[in-house]
ROSE-4610 file (N, C-alpha, C; in Angstrom, 1 decimal, always signed):
// ROSE-4610
residu = [X/X/X/X/X/X/X/X/X/X/X/X/X/X/X/X/X/X/X/X/X/X/X/X/X/X/X/X/X/X/X/X/X/X/X/X/X/X/X/X/X/X/X/X/X/X/X/X/X/X/X/X/X/X/X/X/X/X/X/X/X/X/X/X/X/X/X/X/X/X/X/X/X/X/X/X/X/X/X/X/X/X/X/X/X/X/X/X/X/X/X/X/X/X/X/X/X/X/X/X/X/X/X/X/X/X/X/X/X/X/X/X/X/X/X/X/X/X/X/X/X/X/X/X/X/X/X/X/X/X/X/X/X/X/X/X/X/X/X/X/X/X/X/X/X/X/X/X/X/X/X/X/X/X/X/X/X/X/X/X/X/X/X/X/X/X/X/X/X/X/X/X/X/X/X/X/X/X/X/X/X/X/X/X/X/X/X/X/X/X/X/X/X/X/X/X/X/X/X/X/X/X/X/X/X/X/X/X/X/X/X/X/X/X/X/X/X/X/X/X/X/X/X/X/X/X/X/X/X/X/X/X/X/X/X/X/X/X/X/X/X/X/X/X/X/X/X/X/X/X/X/X/X/X/X/X/X/X/X/X/X/X/X/X/X/X/X/X/X/X/X/X/X/X/X/X/X/X/X/X/X/X/X/X/X/X/X/X/X/X/X/X/X/X/X/X/X/X/X/X/X/X/X/X/X/X/X/X/X/X/X/X/X/X/X/X/X/X/X/X/X/X/X/X/X/X/X/X/X/X/X/X/X/X/X/X/X/X/X/X/X/X/X/X/X/X/X/X/X/X/X/X/X/X/X/X/X/X/X/X/X/X/X/X/X/X/X/X/X/X/X/X/X/X/X/X/X/X/X/X/X/X/X/X/X/X/X/X/X/X/X/X/X/X/X/X/X/X/X/X/X/X/X/X/X/X/X/X/X/X/X/X/X/X/X/X/X/X/X/X/X/X/X/X/X/X/X/X/X/X/X/X/X/X/X/X/X/X/X/X/X/X/X/X/X/X/X/X/X/X/X/X/X/X/X/X/X/X/X/X/X/X/X/X/X/X/X/X/X/X/X/X/X/X/X/X/X/X/X/X/X/X/X/X/X/X/X/X/X/X/X/X/X/X/X/X/X/X/X/X/X/X/X/X/X/X/X/X/X/X/X/X/X/X/X/X/X/X/X/X/X/X/X/X/X/X/X/X/X/X/X/X/X/X/X/X/X/X/X/X/X/X/X/X/X/X/X/X/X/X/X/X/X/X/X/X/X/X/X/X/X/X/X/X/X/X/X/X/X/X/X/X/X/X/X/X/X/X/X/X/X/X/X/X/X/X/X/X/X/X/X/X/X/X/X/X/X/X/X/X/X/X/X/X/X/X/X/X/X/X/X/X/X/X/X/X/X/X/X/X/X/X/X/X/X/X/X/X/X/X/X/X/X/X/X/X/X/X/X/X/X/X/X/X/X/X/X/X/X/X/X/X/X/X/X/X/X/X/X/X/X/X/X/X/X/X/X/X/X/X/X/X/X/X/X/X/X/X/X/X/X/X/X/X/X/X/X/X/X/X/X/X/X]
num = [1/1/1/2/2/2/3/3/3/4/4/4/5/5/5/6/6/6/7/7/7/8/8/8/9/9/9/10/10/10/11/11/11/12/12/12/13/13/13/14/14/14/15/15/15/16/16/16/17/17/17/18/18/18/19/19/19/20/20/20/21/21/21/22/22/22/23/23/23/24/24/24/25/25/25/26/26/26/27/27/27/28/28/28/29/29/29/30/30/30/31/31/31/32/32/32/33/33/33/34/34/34/35/35/35/36/36/36/37/37/37/38/38/38/39/39/39/40/40/40/41/41/41/42/42/42/43/43/43/44/44/44/45/45/45/46/46/46/47/47/47/48/48/48/49/49/49/50/50/50/51/51/51/52/52/52/53/53/53/54/54/54/55/55/55/56/56/56/57/57/57/58/58/58/59/59/59/60/60/60/61/61/61/62/62/62/63/63/63/64/64/64/65/65/65/66/66/66/67/67/67/68/68/68/69/69/69/70/70/70/71/71/71/72/72/72/73/73/73/74/74/74/75/75/75/76/76/76/77/77/77/78/78/78/79/79/79/80/80/80/81/81/81/82/82/82/83/83/83/84/84/84/85/85/85/86/86/86/87/87/87/88/88/88/89/89/89/90/90/90/91/91/91/92/92/92/93/93/93/94/94/94/95/95/95/96/96/96/97/97/97/98/98/98/99/99/99/100/100/100/101/101/101/102/102/102/103/103/103/104/104/104/105/105/105/106/106/106/107/107/107/108/108/108/109/109/109/110/110/110/111/111/111/112/112/112/113/113/113/114/114/114/115/115/115/116/116/116/117/117/117/118/118/118/119/119/119/120/120/120/121/121/121/122/122/122/123/123/123/124/124/124/125/125/125/126/126/126/127/127/127/128/128/128/129/129/129/130/130/130/131/131/131/132/132/132/133/133/133/134/134/134/135/135/135/136/136/136/137/137/137/138/138/138/139/139/139/140/140/140/141/141/141/142/142/142/143/143/143/144/144/144/145/145/145/146/146/146/147/147/147/148/148/148/149/149/149/150/150/150/151/151/151/152/152/152/153/153/153/154/154/154/155/155/155/156/156/156/157/157/157/158/158/158/159/159/159/160/160/160/161/161/161/162/162/162/163/163/163/164/164/164/165/165/165/166/166/166/167/167/167/168/168/168/169/169/169/170/170/170/171/171/171/172/172/172/173/173/173/174/174/174/175/175/175/176/176/176/177/177/177/178/178/178/179/179/179/180/180/180/181/181/181/182/182/182/183/183/183/184/184/184/185/185/185/186/186/186/187/187/187/188/188/188/189/189/189/190/190/190/191/191/191/192/192/192/193/193/193/194/194/194/195/195/195/196/196/196/197/197/197/198/198/198/199/199/199/200/200/200/201/201/201/202/202/202/203/203/203/204/204/204/205/205/205/206/206/206/207/207/207/208/208/208/209/209/209/210/210/210/211/211/211/212/212/212/213/213/213/214/214/214/215/215/215/216/216/216/217/217/217/218/218/218/219/219/219/220/220/220/221/221/221/222/222/222/223/223/223/224/224/224/225/225/225/226/226/226/227/227/227/228/228/228/229/229/229/230/230/230/231/231/231]
x = [-127.2/-127.1/-128.4/-129.0/-130.3/-130.0/-130.9/-130.8/-131.0/-130.3/-130.6/-131.9/-132.6/-133.9/-133.6/-134.5/-134.3/-134.0/-134.7/-134.3/-132.9/-132.5/-131.1/-130.1/-130.4/-129.4/-129.3/-130.3/-130.3/-129.5/-129.7/-129.0/-127.5/-127.1/-125.6/-125.0/-125.7/-125.2/-124.9/-125.9/-125.8/-124.6/-124.5/-123.4/-122.1/-121.9/-120.6/-120.3/-121.3/-121.1/-120.7/-121.4/-121.2/-119.8/-119.5/-118.2/-117.0/-117.3/-116.2/-115.9/-117.0/-116.8/-116.1/-116.5/-116.0/-114.5/-114.1/-112.8/-111.8/-112.3/-111.3/-111.1/-112.0/-111.9/-110.7/-109.8/-108.7/-109.1/-110.1/-110.6/-109.7/-109.8/-109.0/-109.4/-108.4/-108.7/-108.4/-108.3/-108.0/-106.6/-106.1/-104.8/-104.6/-103.6/-103.2/-102.4/-102.7/-102.0/-101.4/-101.5/-100.9/-100.4/-99.4/-98.9/-100.0/-101.0/-102.1/-102.8/-103.0/-103.6/-102.7/-101.4/-100.5/-100.5/-101.0/-101.0/-102.2/-103.2/-104.3/-103.9/-104.8/-104.5/-104.4/-103.3/-103.2/-102.8/-102.2/-102.0/-103.1/-103.4/-104.4/-104.1/-105.2/-105.0/-104.6/-103.6/-103.2/-102.3/-101.9/-101.0/-99.6/-98.6/-97.2/-97.1/-96.1/-95.9/-94.6/-94.5/-95.6/-96.3/-97.6/-98.3/-97.6/-97.9/-97.3/-97.7/-96.8/-97.1/-96.7/-96.4/-96.0/-94.5/-94.1/-92.7/-92.3/-91.1/-90.7/-90.6/-90.7/-90.6/-91.9/-93.0/-94.3/-94.6/-95.2/-95.6/-97.0/-97.1/-98.4/-98.9/-100.2/-100.7/-101.7/-101.9/-102.8/-103.6/-104.9/-105.7/-106.8/-106.9/-108.0/-107.7/-108.4/-108.2/-108.4/-109.3/-109.5/-108.3/-107.7/-106.4/-105.4/-105.3/-104.3/-104.4/-105.6/-105.7/-105.3/-105.6/-105.2/-103.7/-103.0/-101.6/-100.9/-101.4/-100.8/-100.8/-101.9/-102.0/-100.9/-100.8/-99.8/-98.4/-98.1/-96.8/-96.5/-97.4/-97.2/-97.1/-97.8/-97.8/-96.7/-96.0/-94.9/-93.7/-93.3/-92.1/-90.8/-90.7/-89.5/-89.4/-90.5/-90.4/-89.6/-88.7/-87.9/-88.0/-88.7/-88.8/-87.7/-86.6/-85.4/-85.1/-86.1/-86.0/-86.8/-87.7/-88.7/-89.8/-89.8/-90.7/-92.2/-92.5/-93.9/-94.4/-93.5/-94.0/-94.1/-93.2/-93.2/-94.5/-94.7/-95.9/-97.2/-97.2/-98.4/-98.5/-97.4/-97.5/-98.1/-97.7/-98.3/-99.7/-100.0/-101.4/-102.4/-102.0/-102.9/-102.9/-102.5/-102.5/-101.6/-100.5/-99.6/-98.5/-98.6/-97.7/-98.6/-98.1/-99.0/-99.3/-100.4/-100.9/-99.8/-99.1/-98.1/-96.9/-96.6/-95.5/-95.8/-97.0/-97.3/-97.3/-97.7/-97.6/-96.2/-95.3/-93.9/-93.3/-93.7/-93.2/-93.7/-94.9/-95.5/-94.8/-94.5/-93.8/-92.4/-91.7/-90.4/-90.4/-91.5/-91.6/-91.8/-92.1/-92.2/-90.8/-89.8/-88.4/-87.9/-88.6/-88.2/-86.8/-86.6/-85.4/-85.9/-85.1/-85.5/-85.6/-86.7/-86.9/-86.8/-85.7/-85.3/-85.7/-86.6/-87.0/-86.4/-85.6/-85.0/-85.7/-86.5/-87.3/-88.4/-89.5/-90.7/-91.1/-92.2/-92.7/-92.4/-93.1/-93.1/-91.7/-90.9/-89.5/-88.5/-88.9/-88.0/-88.8/-89.5/-90.4/-89.8/-88.5/-87.9/-86.9/-87.0/-86.0/-86.4/-87.6/-88.0/-88.2/-88.2/-88.4/-89.6/-89.4/-90.6/-91.0/-90.1/-90.5/-91.7/-91.7/-92.9/-94.2/-94.0/-95.2/-95.7/-95.0/-95.4/-95.1/-94.1/-93.7/-92.4/-91.7/-90.3/-90.1/-89.2/-88.7/-87.2/-86.6/-85.2/-85.1/-84.3/-84.1/-82.7/-82.5/-81.3/-80.3/-79.6/-78.6/-77.3/-76.2/-74.9/-74.6/-74.0/-73.7/-72.5/-72.4/-71.2/-69.9/-69.9/-68.6/-68.3/-69.3/-69.1/-68.7/-69.4/-69.1/-69.1/-68.5/-68.4/-69.7/-69.8/-70.9/-72.1/-73.2/-74.4/-75.5/-75.7/-76.6/-78.1/-78.6/-79.9/-80.1/-79.2/-79.2/-79.1/-78.3/-78.1/-79.4/-80.0/-81.3/-82.4/-82.5/-83.5/-83.2/-81.9/-81.6/-81.9/-81.5/-81.7/-83.2/-84.0/-85.5/-86.1/-85.7/-86.1/-85.7/-84.5/-83.9/-84.6/-84.6/-85.2/-86.7/-87.4/-88.8/-89.3/-88.4/-88.7/-90.0/-90.3/-91.5/-92.7/-92.8/-93.9/-94.1/-93.0/-93.1/-93.3/-93.3/-93.5/-92.4/-91.2/-90.1/-89.6/-89.4/-88.8/-87.4/-87.1/-85.7/-85.2/-83.9/-83.1/-81.8/-81.4/-80.1/-79.5/-78.3/-77.5/-76.1/-75.3/-73.9/-72.9/-72.7/-73.1/-73.7/-74.5/-75.0/-73.8/-74.0/-73.0/-72.5/-71.2/-70.7/-70.9/-72.1/-72.6/-72.6/-71.8/-71.7/-73.1/-73.9/-75.2/-76.1/-75.8/-76.5/-75.7/-74.7/-73.8/-73.1/-72.7/-71.9/-72.8/-72.3/-73.0/-74.1/-75.3/-76.5/-77.5/-78.0/-79.1/-80.3/-81.5/-82.7/-83.0/-83.3/-83.7/-84.8/-85.5/-86.6/-86.2/-86.2/-85.7/-86.3/-87.6/-88.2/-88.5/-88.3/-88.6/-90.0/-90.9/-92.3/-93.1/-92.8/-93.5/-94.9/-95.2/-96.5/-96.9/-98.2/-98.7/-98.2/-97.8/-97.4/-96.0/-95.2/-93.8/-93.0/-92.0/-91.1/-89.7/-88.9/-87.5/-86.7/-85.6/-84.7/-83.3/-82.5/-81.2/-80.3/-79.6/-78.8/-77.4/-76.4/-75.1/-75.3/-75.0/-75.2/-74.6/-73.3/-72.6/-73.0/-73.2/-73.6/-75.0/-75.9/-77.3/-77.5/-77.0/-77.3/-76.1/-75.0/-73.7/-73.1/-71.8/-71.0/-71.4/-71.7/-72.1/-73.4/-74.4/-75.6/-75.4/-74.5/-74.2/-73.6/-72.7/-72.0/-73.0/-74.1/-75.1/-76.0/-75.9/-76.7/-75.9/-74.8/-73.9/-74.5/-75.4/-76.0/-77.5/-78.0/-79.4/-79.8/-80.8/-81.3/-82.5/-82.3/-83.5/-84.3/-85.6/-86.5/-87.7/-88.1/-89.3/-90.1/-91.5/-92.4/-93.2/-93.8/-94.7/-96.1/-97.0/-98.3/-99.2]
y = [-42.2/-40.9/-40.7/-39.5/-39.2/-39.0/-39.5/-39.3/-37.9/-37.4/-36.1/-36.0/-34.9/-34.8/-34.6/-34.8/-34.7/-33.3/-32.3/-30.9/-30.5/-30.9/-30.6/-31.3/-32.6/-33.3/-32.6/-32.1/-31.4/-30.2/-29.4/-28.2/-28.4/-29.4/-29.7/-30.1/-30.9/-31.4/-30.2/-29.3/-28.1/-27.2/-27.1/-26.3/-26.8/-28.1/-28.7/-28.5/-28.6/-28.4/-27.0/-26.1/-24.6/-24.2/-24.5/-24.0/-24.8/-26.0/-26.8/-26.1/-25.7/-25.0/-23.7/-22.9/-21.5/-21.5/-22.5/-22.4/-23.3/-24.0/-24.9/-24.4/-23.6/-23.2/-22.1/-22.3/-21.4/-20.2/-19.4/-18.3/-17.1/-16.0/-14.8/-14.2/-13.8/-13.3/-14.3/-15.6/-16.6/-17.1/-17.9/-18.4/-19.4/-19.2/-20.2/-21.3/-22.6/-23.7/-24.7/-24.3/-25.2/-24.4/-24.9/-24.2/-24.0/-24.8/-24.6/-23.3/-23.0/-21.8/-20.6/-20.8/-19.7/-19.2/-20.0/-19.6/-18.8/-18.6/-17.8/-16.3/-15.5/-14.0/-13.5/-12.9/-12.2/-13.2/-12.6/-13.3/-13.0/-13.9/-13.6/-12.3/-11.5/-10.2/-10.4/-9.6/-9.7/-10.8/-11.6/-12.7/-12.4/-13.1/-12.8/-13.1/-12.5/-12.7/-13.4/-14.5/-15.3/-16.0/-16.4/-17.1/-18.4/-18.8/-20.1/-21.2/-22.1/-23.2/-22.8/-21.6/-21.2/-21.3/-21.7/-21.7/-20.3/-19.9/-18.6/-18.7/-17.5/-17.4/-17.8/-17.3/-17.6/-16.7/-17.2/-16.5/-15.9/-14.6/-14.0/-13.6/-13.5/-13.2/-12.0/-11.3/-10.1/-10.1/-10.3/-10.4/-9.4/-8.5/-7.6/-6.4/-5.3/-4.2/-4.6/-5.5/-6.0/-6.7/-7.6/-8.2/-7.2/-6.2/-5.1/-4.5/-4.2/-3.5/-4.4/-5.7/-6.6/-6.7/-6.9/-7.0/-5.7/-4.6/-3.3/-3.1/-3.4/-3.3/-4.2/-5.4/-6.3/-5.7/-5.2/-4.6/-3.5/-2.5/-1.3/-1.5/-2.6/-2.9/-3.8/-4.3/-5.3/-4.6/-5.0/-4.3/-4.5/-5.4/-5.6/-4.7/-3.9/-3.0/-1.8/-1.4/-0.2/+0.7/+1.9/+2.8/+3.8/+3.6/+4.3/+5.4/+5.6/+6.6/+7.8/+8.3/+9.3/+8.5/+8.3/+7.4/+7.8/+9.1/+9.6/+9.2/+9.4/+9.1/+7.6/+6.9/+5.4/+4.8/+5.3/+4.9/+5.2/+6.4/+6.9/+6.0/+5.7/+4.9/+3.5/+2.9/+1.6/+1.7/+2.6/+2.8/+3.2/+4.0/+4.6/+4.0/+2.8/+2.0/+2.7/+3.3/+3.9/+2.9/+1.7/+0.6/-0.5/-1.3/-2.3/-3.5/-4.1/-5.2/-6.3/-6.7/-7.7/-7.2/-5.9/-5.5/-5.5/-5.1/-5.2/-6.6/-7.6/-9.0/-9.4/-8.9/-9.3/-8.8/-7.5/-7.0/-7.8/-8.2/-9.0/-10.3/-10.9/-12.2/-12.0/-11.0/-10.8/-10.7/-10.1/-9.9/-11.2/-12.3/-13.6/-14.2/-13.5/-14.1/-13.8/-13.0/-12.6/-11.9/-11.1/-10.2/-8.7/-7.8/-6.4/-6.2/-5.7/-5.4/-3.9/-3.4/-2.0/-1.5/-0.6/+0.1/+1.4/+1.7/+3.0/+3.8/+3.1/+3.9/+3.0/+3.7/+3.0/+3.8/+4.5/+5.2/+6.7/+7.4/+8.8/+9.4/+8.6/+9.1/+8.6/+8.1/+7.7/+7.8/+8.9/+9.1/+9.5/+9.9/+10.5/+9.5/+8.2/+7.3/+6.8/+7.1/+6.7/+5.2/+4.5/+3.0/+2.5/+1.5/+0.9/+1.5/+2.3/+3.0/+3.9/+4.8/+5.7/+5.0/+3.7/+2.9/+2.1/+2.2/+1.5/+0.0/-0.3/-1.7/-2.1/-1.2/-1.4/-1.0/-1.6/-1.2/-1.4/-0.5/-0.6/-1.0/-2.1/-2.7/-2.4/-1.8/-1.2/-2.2/-3.0/-3.9/-3.7/-3.5/-3.5/-4.9/-4.9/-6.2/-6.9/-8.2/-8.9/-8.3/-7.9/-7.4/-6.0/-5.3/-4.0/-3.9/-4.7/-4.6/-5.9/-6.9/-8.2/-8.9/-9.7/-10.6/-9.7/-9.8/-9.1/-10.2/-10.8/-12.0/-11.7/-10.5/-10.2/-9.9/-9.2/-9.0/-10.2/-11.1/-12.4/-13.2/-13.2/-14.0/-13.4/-12.1/-11.4/-11.7/-11.6/-11.8/-13.3/-14.2/-15.6/-15.9/-15.4/-15.6/-15.0/-13.7/-13.1/-13.9/-14.4/-15.1/-16.4/-17.2/-18.6/-18.6/-17.6/-17.6/-16.5/-16.2/-15.1/-15.4/-16.6/-16.9/-16.7/-17.3/-17.1/-15.6/-14.9/-13.5/-12.6/-13.1/-12.3/-11.3/-11.6/-10.7/-10.6/-9.4/-9.2/-8.5/-7.9/-7.3/-7.5/-7.9/-7.9/-7.3/-6.1/-5.5/-5.3/-5.9/-5.7/-5.9/-4.8/-4.8/-5.2/-6.5/-7.6/-8.7/-9.6/-10.8/-11.7/-12.6/-13.5/-14.4/-14.7/-15.6/-17.0/-17.5/-18.8/-19.7/-20.8/-21.6/-22.3/-22.4/-23.1/-22.1/-20.8/-19.9/-19.5/-20.2/-20.0/-18.6/-18.3/-17.0/-15.9/-14.7/-13.5/-13.2/-13.4/-13.2/-12.2/-11.4/-10.5/-11.1/-10.5/-10.9/-9.8/-10.1/-9.1/-9.6/-8.6/-8.9/-8.3/-9.1/-8.7/-7.4/-7.2/-6.0/-4.9/-5.2/-4.3/-3.7/-4.5/-3.9/-4.0/-5.1/-5.2/-5.8/-6.3/-6.8/-8.0/-8.1/-9.2/-10.6/-11.4/-12.8/-12.9/-11.8/-11.9/-12.1/-12.9/-13.2/-12.9/-12.3/-12.1/-13.4/-13.3/-14.5/-14.1/-15.1/-14.8/-14.3/-13.2/-12.6/-12.2/-12.1/-11.5/-10.1/-9.7/-8.3/-7.3/-7.4/-6.4/-6.3/-7.5/-7.5/-6.9/-7.2/-6.8/-5.4/-5.0/-3.7/-2.7/-3.1/-2.3/-2.1/-1.9/-1.8/-0.5/+0.6/+1.8/+1.7/+1.0/+0.7/-0.1/-1.1/-2.0/-1.2/-0.3/+0.5/+1.4/+1.7/+2.5/+1.7/+0.4/-0.5/-1.4/-0.7/-1.5/-1.5/-0.5/-0.4/-0.7/-1.3/-1.7/-2.7/-3.5/-4.5/-3.9/-3.5/-3.0/-4.3/-4.2/-5.4/-4.8/-5.4/-5.0/-6.2/-6.0/-7.1/-6.7/-7.8/-7.5/-7.2/-6.6/-6.2/-7.4]
z = [-15.4/-16.0/-16.8/-16.6/-17.3/-18.8/-19.7/-21.1/-21.5/-22.5/-23.0/-23.7/-23.5/-24.3/-25.7/-26.6/-28.0/-28.4/-27.9/-28.3/-27.9/-26.7/-26.3/-27.1/-27.5/-28.3/-29.7/-30.3/-31.5/-31.4/-30.3/-30.1/-30.0/-29.2/-29.0/-30.3/-31.1/-32.4/-33.3/-33.4/-34.2/-33.7/-32.4/-31.9/-32.2/-32.2/-32.5/-34.0/-34.8/-36.3/-36.6/-35.9/-36.1/-35.7/-34.4/-33.9/-34.6/-35.0/-35.7/-37.0/-37.7/-39.0/-38.8/-37.8/-37.6/-37.3/-36.4/-35.9/-36.7/-37.7/-38.4/-39.8/-40.4/-41.8/-41.9/-42.9/-43.0/-43.9/-43.4/-44.1/-43.8/-44.6/-44.3/-43.0/-42.2/-40.9/-39.8/-40.1/-39.1/-39.3/-38.3/-38.2/-39.3/-40.2/-41.2/-40.5/-40.7/-40.1/-41.1/-42.4/-43.4/-44.5/-45.3/-46.4/-47.5/-47.5/-48.5/-48.2/-46.9/-46.5/-46.8/-46.8/-47.0/-48.5/-49.4/-50.8/-51.1/-50.2/-50.4/-50.5/-51.1/-51.1/-49.7/-49.4/-48.1/-47.0/-45.9/-44.7/-43.7/-42.7/-41.8/-41.0/-40.9/-40.2/-38.8/-38.3/-36.9/-36.6/-37.5/-37.3/-37.8/-37.2/-37.7/-39.2/-39.8/-41.3/-41.4/-42.0/-42.5/-41.3/-41.4/-40.3/-39.9/-38.7/-38.2/-39.2/-39.6/-40.5/-41.9/-42.2/-43.5/-43.7/-44.9/-45.2/-45.7/-45.6/-46.1/-47.6/-48.2/-49.7/-50.4/-49.8/-50.4/-51.6/-52.6/-53.8/-53.6/-53.6/-53.5/-55.0/-55.1/-56.4/-56.3/-57.3/-57.3/-58.6/-58.5/-59.7/-59.7/-58.7/-58.7/-57.8/-57.9/-57.0/-55.5/-55.2/-53.9/-53.4/-54.2/-53.9/-53.6/-54.4/-54.3/-52.9/-52.5/-51.2/-50.0/-50.1/-49.0/-49.0/-50.2/-50.2/-49.8/-50.3/-49.9/-48.4/-47.8/-46.4/-45.7/-46.1/-45.6/-45.7/-46.9/-47.2/-46.3/-46.2/-45.4/-43.9/-43.5/-42.0/-41.6/-42.5/-42.2/-41.6/-40.4/-39.7/-40.5/-41.4/-42.2/-43.4/-43.7/-44.8/-44.4/-45.2/-45.0/-46.2/-46.1/-47.1/-47.0/-47.9/-47.7/-48.8/-49.7/-50.7/-50.1/-50.9/-50.4/-49.8/-48.5/-47.8/-48.0/-48.0/-48.2/-49.5/-50.6/-51.9/-52.1/-51.5/-51.7/-51.0/-49.8/-49.1/-49.9/-50.4/-51.2/-52.5/-53.1/-54.3/-54.0/-52.9/-52.6/-52.2/-51.4/-50.8/-51.9/-52.8/-53.8/-55.2/-55.3/-56.5/-57.6/-57.2/-58.2/-58.6/-58.1/-58.7/-59.1/-60.0/-60.6/-59.6/-59.9/-59.0/-58.8/-59.9/-59.8/-59.0/-59.0/-58.2/-56.7/-56.3/-54.9/-54.4/-55.3/-55.0/-54.8/-55.7/-55.5/-54.2/-53.8/-52.6/-51.4/-51.4/-50.3/-50.3/-51.4/-51.5/-50.9/-51.2/-50.7/-49.1/-48.6/-47.2/-46.4/-47.1/-46.4/-46.2/-46.8/-46.6/-45.2/-44.4/-43.0/-43.0/-44.0/-43.9/-44.2/-43.9/-44.2/-45.7/-46.2/-47.6/-47.7/-48.3/-48.4/-49.7/-49.8/-51.0/-51.1/-52.2/-52.4/-53.5/-54.3/-55.3/-55.8/-56.1/-56.7/-58.0/-57.9/-59.1/-59.0/-58.0/-57.9/-57.6/-56.9/-56.6/-57.6/-58.7/-59.8/-61.1/-61.3/-62.4/-63.7/-63.6/-64.8/-65.5/-65.2/-65.8/-67.2/-67.6/-69.0/-69.2/-68.1/-68.2/-67.4/-66.6/-66.0/-64.7/-64.1/-62.8/-62.9/-63.9/-64.0/-64.4/-64.9/-65.2/-64.0/-62.9/-61.7/-61.7/-62.6/-62.8/-62.3/-61.6/-61.1/-59.7/-59.0/-57.7/-57.6/-56.8/-56.5/-55.1/-54.9/-53.5/-53.1/-51.9/-51.5/-50.9/-51.7/-51.2/-52.1/-51.4/-52.1/-52.7/-53.8/-54.5/-53.8/-54.0/-53.4/-53.9/-55.2/-55.8/-55.3/-54.7/-54.2/-52.8/-51.9/-50.5/-49.8/-50.5/-49.8/-49.6/-48.6/-48.3/-47.8/-48.5/-48.1/-48.0/-46.9/-46.8/-47.2/-46.7/-47.1/-48.6/-49.2/-50.6/-51.4/-51.0/-51.7/-51.6/-50.4/-50.2/-51.1/-51.2/-52.0/-53.5/-53.9/-55.3/-55.7/-54.9/-55.2/-55.3/-54.4/-54.5/-55.8/-56.1/-57.4/-58.6/-58.6/-59.8/-59.9/-58.9/-59.0/-59.2/-58.7/-58.8/-59.8/-60.8/-61.7/-62.5/-62.8/-63.6/-62.8/-61.6/-60.7/-60.3/-60.1/-59.7/-60.9/-62.1/-63.4/-63.6/-63.3/-63.4/-64.8/-65.3/-66.6/-66.6/-65.4/-65.3/-63.9/-63.8/-62.6/-63.0/-62.5/-62.7/-61.4/-61.2/-59.9/-60.3/-59.9/-60.4/-59.3/-59.1/-59.9/-59.0/-59.7/-58.9/-58.5/-57.6/-57.2/-58.4/-58.4/-59.5/-59.1/-59.5/-59.1/-60.3/-60.3/-61.5/-61.8/-60.8/-61.1/-61.9/-61.9/-62.7/-63.9/-64.3/-65.5/-65.4/-64.2/-64.1/-63.6/-63.7/-63.2/-64.1/-63.7/-64.6/-64.1/-65.0/-64.8/-65.5/-65.4/-66.1/-67.0/-68.3/-69.3/-70.2/-70.7/-71.7/-73.0/-74.1/-75.3/-75.9/-75.8/-76.4/-75.3/-74.0/-73.0/-73.0/-73.5/-73.6/-72.3/-71.5/-70.2/-70.5/-71.7/-72.0/-71.1/-70.8/-70.0/-70.6/-69.8/-70.2/-70.6/-70.8/-71.2/-69.9/-70.0/-68.8/-69.2/-68.3/-68.6/-68.6/-69.3/-69.4/-68.8/-68.4/-67.9/-69.1/-68.8/-69.7/-69.1/-69.9/-69.5/-69.2/-67.9/-67.4/-68.3/-68.5/-69.3/-70.8/-71.4/-72.8/-73.0/-72.1/-72.3/-71.9/-70.7/-70.1/-70.2/-70.6/-70.7/-69.4/-69.4/-68.2/-67.5/-68.2/-67.6/-66.8/-67.3/-66.6/-65.3/-65.5/-64.3/-63.2/-63.5/-62.5/-61.7/-62.3/-61.7/-60.7/-60.8/-60.0/-59.0/-58.5/-57.5/-56.1/-55.8/-54.5/-54.4/-55.5/-55.4/-56.5/-56.2/-57.2/-57.8/-59.1/-59.9/-60.4/-60.1/-60.5/-61.1/-62.3/-62.9/-63.3/-63.3/-63.5/-64.8/-65.4/-66.5/-66.0/-66.8/-66.4/-66.1]
């Protein structure tokens, strides 16, 4: 067999290095093949959500307007998103930065659970509540509670993810009338923030639903999980 000429050898070597780099690096827009890649901002464009190799229940983060745009695009393009309130207002809120960065990250995180994520209110379609909705810090997720309509597997999966990952998701409020009576969670628990300020860095704590929010408030949340995040 004839020996390769020196110029041809150099060319082939460079080609291997170039194509090996291009097709193996887990950069945005390419196929993620490990859980490490799944933790990056955004999922690869044009790939299933979550990408192959990703576990469900990934925590997304949002630290800049550029992050927001990537996450918002993922949320709005996800077939598991259901806008069940005023869909036009909800879509506009997400697209036009009318919700906080941490909230769009929470929504994108929920969509990695591979269940229908049903939004019944965000900002503009719940702007008169005097709380976190008009500040773009809260979402209502449309699931009947177990005590209202028996077993609701998707709602239970969403609640469990929000509750167990409340620190990573920056959750300050969870109101659902009522959460499952799970002894591992010390009974029926909501999440509440003592001063309701929503300041950056503050996290909600497990609270007794009736004592913290009142029975009247709980009765208003039998068909949706109200969730708020800090700034």
